[in-house]
VOGU-3710 file (C-alpha; in Angstrom, 3 decimals, decimal comma):
1> mstaslptsg> 0,009/-0,148/0,040  1,141/3,571/-0,365  2,292/5,412/2,709  2,293/8,894/1,533  2,575/11,783/4,138  -0,745/12,635/5,648  -1,015/15,026/8,673  -3,304/14,170/11,339  -5,955/16,409/12,745  -4,391/19,233/14,744
11> spappttggt> -0,933/18,744/13,364  0,628/21,468/11,267  0,674/20,846/7,588  3,937/19,268/6,356  6,291/21,466/4,362  6,007/18,923/1,557  3,179/16,614/0,528  2,231/14,186/-2,105  5,080/12,523/-3,774  7,766/14,928/-2,590
21> tlrpfkapsk> 10,479/13,240/-0,460  11,629/14,996/2,662  15,417/15,996/2,594  17,230/14,413/5,493  17,154/16,590/8,394  20,329/18,666/9,520  20,358/21,085/12,330  20,638/24,693/10,828  23,896/26,323/11,577  22,427/29,498/12,570
31> sksdwlapai> 22,209/30,777/16,235  22,073/28,417/18,930  18,474/29,177/19,837  16,500/28,423/16,649  17,641/24,777/15,669  14,711/23,155/17,580  11,719/24,565/15,639  12,574/22,999/12,134  13,449/19,680/14,075  10,035/19,543/15,769
41> ltaktitaaa> 8,213/20,561/12,571  9,977/17,662/10,702  9,353/15,011/13,562  5,628/15,987/13,559  5,341/15,557/9,864  6,803/12,280/9,872  4,945/11,200/13,027  1,602/12,130/11,261  2,660/10,026/8,217  3,452/7,280/10,351
51> ecapfpyikg> -0,117/7,277/11,937  -1,330/6,103/8,565  1,196/3,374/8,201  0,609/-0,230/9,543  3,950/-0,210/11,369  3,659/0,404/14,820  7,447/0,276/15,466  8,085/3,230/12,984  5,084/5,033/14,535  6,655/4,358/17,844
61> vsgtvlille> 10,202/5,623/17,141  8,982/8,717/15,396  6,783/9,670/18,205  9,497/9,064/20,711  11,805/11,419/18,678  8,916/14,100/18,802  8,805/13,651/22,597  12,455/13,845/22,836  12,460/17,299/20,905  9,632/18,641/23,053
71> tvvrvkknre> 11,484/17,750/26,191  14,407/19,591/25,185  12,101/22,510/24,523  11,417/22,823/27,998  15,320/23,001/28,781  15,666/26,793/29,218  19,508/27,061/29,483  22,599/25,127/27,612  20,059/23,086/25,505  22,809/23,167/22,728
81> dleelcssat> 24,473/20,408/24,725  21,613/18,178/23,334  21,727/19,607/19,842  23,910/16,737/18,317  21,745/14,041/19,859  18,574/15,493/18,707  19,920/16,129/15,064  20,919/12,563/14,704  17,704/11,221/15,995  15,641/13,600/13,665
91> eiitilhnqv> 17,741/12,675/10,569  17,227/8,820/11,352  13,403/9,087/11,285  13,768/11,383/8,102  15,518/8,421/6,411  13,008/5,846/7,686  10,077/8,066/6,437  11,661/8,547/2,882  12,509/4,698/2,542  9,016/3,451/3,602
101> kshgntaavk> 7,569/6,024/1,204  9,779/5,024/-1,785  9,602/1,076/-1,204  6,595/0,164/0,771  5,831/-2,429/3,172  8,641/-4,751/2,254  11,394/-2,077/3,280  9,567/-1,163/6,262  9,494/-4,572/8,162  13,203/-4,835/7,625
111> fkdlceeles> 13,687/-1,825/10,072  11,700/-3,397/12,862  14,485/-4,460/15,163  16,453/-1,285/14,488  13,382/0,931/15,464  12,522/-0,768/18,734  16,191/-0,825/20,004  16,411/2,837/18,905  13,202/3,707/20,685  14,323/2,113/23,954
121> yleaailair> 17,588/4,209/23,911  15,733/7,404/23,136  13,139/6,567/26,088  16,296/6,308/28,187  17,532/9,833/27,207  14,199/11,372/27,699  13,892/10,145/31,247  17,483/11,214/32,038  17,002/14,555/30,657  13,618/14,934/32,818
131> nlqdqskgfr> 15,545/13,869/35,768  18,168/16,251/35,203  15,711/19,178/34,708  14,337/18,561/38,095  17,605/19,361/39,336  17,844/22,704/37,934  21,157/23,777/39,825  24,111/23,153/37,540  22,034/21,658/34,688  24,607/22,419/32,014
141> grvkeflkas> 27,318/20,247/33,945  24,734/17,448/34,601  23,976/17,230/30,974  27,484/17,034/29,791  28,198/14,520/32,652  25,123/12,427/31,470  26,111/12,347/27,805  29,712/11,725/28,768  28,747/8,684/31,137  26,025/7,214/28,870
151> nltdeiagyq> 27,240/8,415/25,331  24,059/8,139/23,830  25,009/10,278/21,074  27,499/7,643/20,018  24,820/4,845/20,024  22,554/6,876/18,094  25,336/7,650/15,536  25,849/3,910/15,195  22,119/3,282/14,495  22,308/6,301/11,945
161> tqiqgvcskl> 25,294/4,797/10,261  23,585/1,326/9,797  20,281/2,589/8,539  22,043/4,748/6,022  24,192/1,664/4,874  20,809/-0,223/4,246  19,403/2,688/2,587  22,123/2,919/0,185  21,737/-0,672/-0,718  18,028/-0,226/-1,105
171> klmaivetnf> 18,515/2,346/-3,573  21,059/0,104/-5,539  18,471/-2,687/-5,375  15,933/-0,284/-6,780  17,777/0,335/-9,850  18,230/-3,206/-10,669  14,812/-4,521/-9,578  11,813/-2,609/-8,683  10,010/-5,211/-6,712  12,100/-6,254/-3,567
181> kvgemhaiit> 12,449/-9,835/-2,545  12,281/-10,532/1,248  15,316/-13,010/1,003  17,585/-10,110/-0,522  16,254/-7,730/2,001  16,843/-10,034/4,815  20,325/-10,662/3,772  20,891/-6,830/3,993  19,682/-6,512/7,559  21,447/-9,586/8,683
191> apsfavvkav> 24,962/-8,820/7,215  27,879/-8,478/9,462  27,445/-4,630/9,466  24,331/-5,097/11,801  26,682/-6,455/14,348  28,638/-3,417/14,215  25,444/-1,480/15,568  25,188/-4,001/18,457  29,057/-3,322/19,093  28,411/0,489/19,153
201> qninncplps> 26,118/-0,116/22,181  29,012/-1,225/24,297  30,698/2,079/23,800  30,538/3,757/27,046  27,737/1,496/27,898  29,229/-0,996/30,164  26,697/-3,082/32,095  26,740/-2,267/35,911  28,193/-4,800/38,157  25,686/-7,274/39,751
211> rifqgrqail> 23,369/-5,572/42,284  24,582/-8,003/44,901  28,343/-7,495/44,273  30,298/-8,145/47,478  33,768/-7,592/48,505  37,032/-8,069/46,521  38,205/-4,702/48,037  41,772/-5,750/48,077  41,792/-6,252/44,196  39,864/-3,181/43,588
221> dkmhqffntd> 42,370/-1,116/45,706  45,053/-2,598/43,794  43,674/-1,658/40,394  42,839/1,734/41,463  46,359/2,418/42,713  47,739/0,927/39,345  45,605/2,937/37,007  45,975/6,101/39,078  49,674/6,000/38,824  51,239/7,912/35,988
231> sgnqhiyvly> 53,937/5,646/34,705  54,224/7,245/31,316  53,116/3,950/29,871  50,064/2,504/28,624  48,112/0,800/31,527  47,306/-2,903/31,102  45,822/-5,072/33,924  44,860/-8,672/33,599  42,363/-10,348/35,848  42,735/-14,122/35,264
241> glggagktqi> 41,358/-17,303/36,979  38,795/-19,926/36,842  35,606/-19,486/35,210  32,936/-18,468/37,887  35,478/-16,637/40,045  34,065/-13,245/39,262  36,701/-11,674/37,047  34,099/-9,664/34,851  32,228/-8,506/37,917  35,495/-7,025/39,448
251> alkfieqssf> 36,212/-5,247/36,324  32,637/-3,706/35,904  32,820/-2,735/39,597  36,199/-0,994/39,025  34,721/0,662/35,894  31,660/1,964/37,861  33,940/3,521/40,455  36,349/5,309/37,860  36,047/8,045/35,497  37,426/7,329/32,088
261> snvflldtsk> 36,602/9,612/29,133  35,528/6,740/27,011  34,879/2,976/27,921  35,144/0,437/25,088  33,674/-3,056/25,998  34,712/-5,838/23,628  33,594/-9,459/23,680  36,823/-11,061/23,052  35,787/-14,693/23,191  36,457/-14,966/19,331
271> vetidtglkg> 38,463/-13,074/16,770  35,350/-12,247/14,784  33,715/-10,546/18,001  36,985/-8,835/18,628  36,999/-7,470/15,004  33,202/-6,347/15,314  33,901/-4,533/18,476  36,779/-2,444/17,013  34,620/-1,680/14,014  32,014/-0,237/16,380
281> iavsksagds> 34,602/1,918/17,782  35,560/3,334/14,689  32,104/3,887/13,519  31,137/5,483/16,690  33,970/8,004/16,652  33,592/8,677/12,872  36,902/7,385/12,129  35,991/4,654/9,657  34,688/1,300/9,605  37,330/-1,128/10,211
291> aqdalmwlqs> 39,226/-2,608/13,130  42,464/-0,950/12,076  40,660/2,552/12,069  39,613/1,974/15,536  43,209/1,136/16,616  44,467/4,289/14,730  41,951/6,296/16,450  43,113/4,975/19,870  46,469/5,471/19,089  46,019/9,004/18,039
301> ndnnwllffn> 43,692/10,093/20,974  45,671/10,403/24,151  42,716/11,110/26,332  41,820/8,687/29,169  40,087/6,001/27,343  39,644/2,418/28,513  39,534/-0,621/26,334  38,030/-3,625/28,134  38,742/-7,020/26,664  36,197/-9,239/28,266
311> naddpkinfn> 36,301/-13,234/28,244  39,758/-13,308/26,618  39,932/-17,048/27,002  40,872/-18,582/23,791  44,537/-19,458/24,008  44,907/-19,656/20,183  44,270/-15,841/19,883  47,300/-13,612/19,876  45,689/-10,517/21,743  48,621/-8,399/20,978
321> dflpkcshgn> 47,252/-8,029/17,305  44,396/-6,027/19,035  46,330/-3,710/21,395  46,774/-0,176/20,517  50,496/0,481/19,836  51,030/3,602/22,010  52,169/4,719/25,317  48,805/6,008/26,682  45,361/4,679/27,352  44,004/1,900/29,671
331> iiitsrnpel> 43,351/-1,657/29,170  41,618/-4,320/31,329  41,674/-8,026/30,265  39,692/-10,693/32,000  40,759/-14,238/30,822  40,959/-17,931/32,414  44,325/-18,037/30,711  47,240/-17,271/33,129  49,556/-16,780/30,162  47,964/-13,438/29,572
341> rsygahtlvs> 49,715/-12,157/32,792  52,683/-11,319/30,544  50,769/-8,204/29,125  50,969/-6,238/32,331  50,117/-6,075/36,037  47,857/-8,949/37,209  45,934/-10,516/39,853  44,769/-14,200/40,139  40,914/-13,979/40,952  40,057/-16,936/43,120
351> dmeeadaitl> 37,852/-17,696/46,069  36,266/-15,136/48,181  37,148/-14,117/51,751  34,720/-16,081/54,075  32,986/-13,162/55,554  32,156/-11,769/51,987  31,024/-15,364/50,804  28,564/-15,558/53,575  27,277/-11,943/53,051  26,789/-12,797/49,304
361> llrrankess> 24,986/-16,145/49,993  22,494/-14,428/52,396  21,770/-11,634/50,161  20,951/-13,852/47,111  19,028/-15,931/49,314  17,039/-13,089/50,692  17,655/-14,254/54,210  18,771/-12,113/57,200  22,071/-12,171/58,717  20,905/-13,621/61,944
371> genlklatgi> 22,896/-15,930/64,247  21,474/-19,283/63,012  21,475/-18,127/59,460  25,223/-17,142/59,807  26,129/-20,485/61,109  24,218/-22,285/58,206  25,566/-19,979/55,621  29,255/-20,644/56,850  28,912/-24,333/56,348  27,424/-23,818/52,967
381> vkelyylpla> 30,194/-21,569/51,474  32,783/-23,712/52,958  31,259/-26,639/51,121  31,190/-24,596/47,919  34,962/-23,558/48,489  33,885/-19,949/48,515  33,596/-19,877/44,628  31,310/-16,813/43,790  29,401/-18,389/41,138  28,599/-21,419/42,848
391> iiqagafisk> 27,498/-19,366/46,108  25,151/-17,313/43,847  23,564/-20,342/42,360  23,231/-21,828/45,899  21,675/-18,488/47,067  19,181/-18,548/44,114  18,047/-22,029/45,004  17,658/-21,268/48,609  15,575/-18,173/47,750  13,296/-20,257/45,812
401> sedlkgylal> 12,983/-23,405/48,127  13,323/-20,993/51,270  15,105/-23,830/53,040  18,484/-22,662/54,226  18,848/-25,332/56,787  18,244/-28,278/54,273  20,282/-26,952/51,601  23,646/-28,858/52,333  21,954/-32,326/52,814  20,294/-31,696/49,444
411> yhsnrarlls> 23,616/-30,695/47,916  25,541/-33,786/48,878  23,129/-35,930/47,175  22,341/-33,596/44,257  25,569/-31,672/43,655  25,767/-32,015/39,766  22,282/-31,096/39,433  22,331/-28,084/41,741  25,629/-26,692/40,162  24,130/-27,094/36,815
421> ekaaqshddy> 20,860/-25,470/37,345  20,446/-21,885/36,148  18,241/-19,565/38,437  15,286/-17,906/36,752  15,995/-14,512/38,274  19,515/-13,253/37,640  21,369/-10,293/39,096  23,842/-10,022/36,194  24,449/-10,812/32,581  26,422/-14,185/32,989
431> aqtvfttwqi> 24,393/-16,853/31,216  26,391/-20,040/32,415  26,201/-22,050/35,551  29,265/-23,523/37,390  29,264/-26,732/35,687  28,361/-25,539/32,214  31,043/-22,740/32,263  33,813/-25,430/32,815  32,043/-27,766/30,437  32,676/-24,926/27,818
441> sfnqlshhaa> 36,256/-24,916/28,413  36,502/-28,773/28,704  35,130/-29,201/25,242  38,029/-27,069/23,761  40,763/-29,649/25,207  42,377/-32,140/22,910  41,688/-36,003/23,644  44,855/-36,465/25,756  44,274/-33,120/27,752  40,769/-34,167/28,468
451> tllqlcsflh> 41,755/-37,736/29,590  44,476/-36,565/31,776  42,052/-34,123/33,530  39,637/-36,964/34,157  42,232/-39,308/35,244  43,346/-36,792/37,864  39,614/-36,656/39,001  40,356/-39,878/40,692  43,152/-38,436/42,685  43,091/-36,127/45,563
461> ytgisedmfs> 42,863/-32,407/44,244  46,127/-31,491/45,377  49,689/-32,627/45,232  49,504/-34,136/41,647  53,002/-34,609/40,187  54,491/-35,426/36,757  56,676/-37,916/38,584  53,464/-40,281/38,915  53,108/-40,625/35,240  56,777/-40,760/34,247
471> aaskydfpsw> 57,615/-43,438/36,805  54,703/-45,480/35,674  55,898/-45,323/32,058  59,241/-47,083/33,328  57,283/-50,158/34,602  59,476/-53,258/34,498  56,658/-55,977/35,053  58,166/-57,813/38,198  57,096/-61,483/38,745  54,045/-60,696/40,640
481> sppkeelqep> 52,803/-58,056/38,423  49,385/-58,210/36,711  49,348/-59,542/33,182  50,486/-57,045/30,492  47,064/-57,259/28,656  45,517/-55,818/31,749  47,794/-52,707/31,597  47,337/-52,214/27,974  45,146/-48,999/28,075  47,088/-47,153/30,654
491> leflshfvep> 50,240/-48,086/29,018  49,017/-46,684/25,637  47,923/-43,381/27,324  51,300/-42,985/28,808  53,187/-43,944/25,361  51,840/-40,577/24,218  54,642/-38,930/26,540  57,403/-41,405/25,762  59,821/-41,155/22,970  58,991/-44,008/20,649
501> ttgewnslkf> 62,827/-44,681/19,630  64,386/-44,451/23,117  61,642/-45,105/25,551  62,469/-42,032/27,574  59,953/-39,995/29,171  59,407/-36,618/27,285  58,574/-33,841/29,945  57,891/-31,348/26,894  55,076/-33,526/25,691  53,683/-33,618/29,366
511> lditneikay> 54,182/-29,939/29,601  52,216/-29,219/26,210  49,282/-31,248/27,712  49,163/-29,629/31,190  49,613/-26,183/29,676  46,602/-26,791/27,539  44,560/-27,441/30,688  46,146/-24,652/32,514  44,955/-22,245/29,738  41,390/-22,602/31,067
521> slisfdvktk> 42,575/-22,467/34,616  41,073/-26,029/35,088  44,493/-26,984/36,782  47,102/-25,042/38,377  50,723/-25,421/38,959  53,028/-24,556/41,894  56,479/-23,636/40,491  58,246/-24,088/43,976  56,768/-27,642/44,771  56,476/-28,692/41,108
531> lfsihplvha> 52,955/-29,951/41,884  49,690/-29,568/40,126  46,268/-28,915/41,922  42,733/-28,714/40,919  39,941/-26,526/42,431  37,921/-28,825/44,547  34,724/-27,957/42,656  36,379/-28,554/39,311  37,693/-31,735/40,595  34,147/-32,630/41,449
541> wshstlpdet> 32,836/-31,422/38,270  35,393/-33,194/36,143  34,496/-36,437/37,896  30,753/-35,968/36,997  31,605/-35,620/33,323  32,368/-39,354/33,246  29,783/-42,091/32,705  29,112/-44,586/35,551  30,914/-47,334/33,766  34,369/-45,796/33,030
551> plqswmssil> 37,712/-47,621/32,628  39,637/-44,503/33,689  39,452/-45,299/37,442  41,288/-48,677/36,582  43,612/-46,810/34,528  44,710/-44,417/37,373  44,891/-47,539/39,786  47,154/-48,970/37,506  49,337/-45,965/36,896  49,725/-45,319/40,585
561> gmciteipdd> 50,500/-49,160/41,289  53,166/-49,060/38,447  54,556/-45,879/39,809  54,974/-47,145/43,314  56,543/-50,327/42,269  59,253/-48,337/40,425  60,040/-46,077/43,432  63,466/-47,167/45,000  63,163/-48,307/48,726  65,550/-45,337/49,933
571> emelasvqli> 62,855/-42,846/48,419  59,652/-44,727/49,423  59,264/-42,817/52,864  59,143/-39,411/51,142  57,264/-40,632/48,344  54,592/-42,349/50,487  53,741/-39,116/52,306  52,963/-37,460/48,940  51,092/-40,463/47,514  48,985/-41,641/50,560
581> phivllgygn> 45,969/-38,987/49,907  45,736/-40,321/46,380  45,714/-43,926/47,417  43,112/-43,440/50,034  40,763/-41,461/47,692  41,340/-43,840/44,857  41,111/-46,957/46,773  43,118/-50,084/45,806  40,738/-51,146/43,380  38,330/-54,111/43,020
591> pdrvadfrra> 40,645/-57,080/41,730  37,616/-58,395/39,766  37,483/-55,100/37,674  41,030/-53,491/37,692  44,631/-54,830/37,720  45,665/-55,945/41,246  48,389/-53,588/42,596  47,508/-54,202/46,295  51,121/-55,400/46,765  52,253/-51,971/45,869
601> fwriyyytgk> 49,662/-50,059/47,704  50,085/-51,605/51,075  53,798/-50,210/51,263  52,136/-46,763/51,094  50,174/-47,418/54,104  53,111/-48,974/55,818  55,445/-46,241/55,285  52,992/-43,479/56,479  52,277/-45,300/59,632  48,774/-46,682/58,908
611> fkdaqaiaeq> 49,899/-50,129/59,932  46,194/-51,535/60,435  45,331/-50,586/56,875  48,692/-52,049/55,564  47,939/-55,422/57,628  44,538/-55,543/56,036  45,826/-55,276/52,570  48,985/-57,671/53,195  46,562/-60,343/54,430  44,512/-59,910/51,212
621> vlerskfllg> 47,741/-60,232/49,105  48,848/-63,236/51,086  45,502/-65,138/50,669  45,350/-64,302/46,839  48,854/-65,470/46,271  48,425/-68,799/48,069  45,227/-69,479/45,912  46,866/-68,644/42,687  50,507/-69,733/43,086  50,414/-72,162/46,021
631> ddhpdtllam> 52,109/-71,892/49,366  55,607/-72,517/48,204  55,769/-69,967/45,524  58,561/-67,364/46,010  55,889/-64,497/45,612  53,653/-66,277/48,301  56,756/-66,398/50,734  57,428/-62,815/49,883  53,805/-61,959/50,695  54,095/-63,790/53,984
641> hdlasihpkl> 57,528/-61,858/54,918  55,579/-58,705/54,069  52,674/-59,383/56,543  55,072/-60,608/59,184  57,094/-57,234/58,889  53,952/-55,397/59,922  53,144/-57,332/63,153  55,982/-55,738/65,194  54,773/-52,307/64,341  51,399/-53,232/66,003
651> gefqkamkpm> 53,091/-54,694/68,991  52,415/-58,391/67,710  55,939/-59,695/68,110  54,854/-63,337/68,640  52,789/-63,306/65,541  55,800/-62,136/63,495  58,099/-65,011/64,778  56,478/-68,008/63,250  56,085/-66,703/59,451  59,472/-65,116/59,565
661> vlvlekhqts> 61,081/-68,563/60,474  59,043/-70,307/57,847  60,019/-67,920/55,120  63,663/-68,298/56,086  63,417/-72,254/55,960  61,599/-72,201/52,535  64,167/-69,877/51,062  67,146/-72,195/52,405  65,363/-75,138/51,155  64,551/-73,947/47,769
671> grrsstytid> 68,033/-72,154/47,369  66,320/-69,345/45,609  65,193/-65,803/46,612  62,457/-63,400/45,094  64,063/-60,469/43,389  61,459/-58,115/44,579  61,536/-55,578/47,577  61,793/-56,112/51,242  61,063/-54,290/54,418  62,965/-54,084/57,571
681> dg> 61,541/-56,376/60,280  61,725/-53,695/63,063
//
């Protein structure tokens, strides 16, 4: 249908009627007091025409521009501060009017999303201006402050640029074909350039931190001190750590507390989103339309801008390619990858302070900080290891169930479900749950890296060493060893780290795999102790990624057994202290399902003073050896000797004498001796 310009009753006649197209509105360059009148006349004309068109979104945005202009009319002083904003808004609806008038319904429907989003920003501007008007004192300063803080002008300019680009394509298509095809029009609107408009919205428009943000004062103080120090160099600060630790929230809180001339928020999860974000900067600053244009603008403007690289998690991206090459400006990077520490000052974001964690839990759960609630909350945050995202999820569940007291019992029996459940009411823009945020990282790992992480989930979450795996790779198959075919799978896994020609362990290959896991903060490494550790909740999550029937527990049991067997006797005491937490957690396996290394495991219990446990395992080894090999087999005699050596440690000296004498007699009779290890009797 035709959508000619028709005024409504009571509206002034438009300056042009019939088939004449309105010229794009530009604020006249006359005195500062006469630019509003023609803008209002144009807006009224377009709004009147929109009343006759079946497009509520065009009518809505046109009417909102008119309300904006009429709001500015009531600003008595310094309204020129709002001139650029009003001019851009009026020009956009002029372009919309002309395109709908020229191309009809097909063109109009393709502007729907742009119109609705633009209308919401205009409404925000109107509300802010009205609020500022109510505070008449110092209005000029407040207007400038408002425009600087929200930078609505830049956002509107982004919409203006996008619509003008669409209009140019519309005109080109009009020459080739009069009747527009919906598919072609859809391609125009959904082209990559549309993402630039979305990126422009992030210019000086960072989301606020969570309404329940709590604590982290030490990190914030460190950041303020760093950025407020004039070093003569570009300020770069990296917040790194596990997903769900609160890196983005700390950065947003810092930005909220600071005063930068421009804040540019970039989604840095992919190269494409970085490129789009930089293009948005270029467009918003009228510096061009490419990422390189944005970097050039940042390099040439030495004002106090801040570039916020959020979620810089992909270890394959070289972020140096996207940093402005200059000695000014400010940059914050949040990442799971500790390698990004090399870019500047940095802080590891880990678990919260207990008091802050308790407060966060109770606030999210909508519970008072009473004595009983504080006690219950303390137990919950300890169980969640003070991880912010886990605490927020727990608080959301408690808020819904209204059962603070019963949460821990429920958590113990339903941990995976509770840590995977997204709350209906969120206090920030973070879309992932505790478990899903780590699953995203896990999905990026290579097969060997993922397998190593899952193997470690059967160990204790601290004190994991490369030596466990390297020693196992040297396994020499003593006479009592499980059959080689039972160890085929764990040995195949270990072979990935062994040189095929020499059989030597290759630490560089192991480092490559552990670095891959470290890049997502799913595992950490202590340089002083040379030991790896896993956050307890990541440890639990990693275990939950495994199916019920998995061979990996058997693999890890065999790897530890082979490792212990290869440890020299003079190193066994120290090694046992390091290995006992893993043995206790892993257990020594069900001999019906896993390779039987109980002969190795009992030594760990012995050397750590757990003699009762050592005795129980040694008794099982002896009975099994008698059944399989007979009473006089050398390995059976060795098992008898092992058990006898434990009795004195338990004060059972008489029990030790008979088997010791029997073992000695058997050896003397046979004239041979088992080649494996012994333990001192005393």
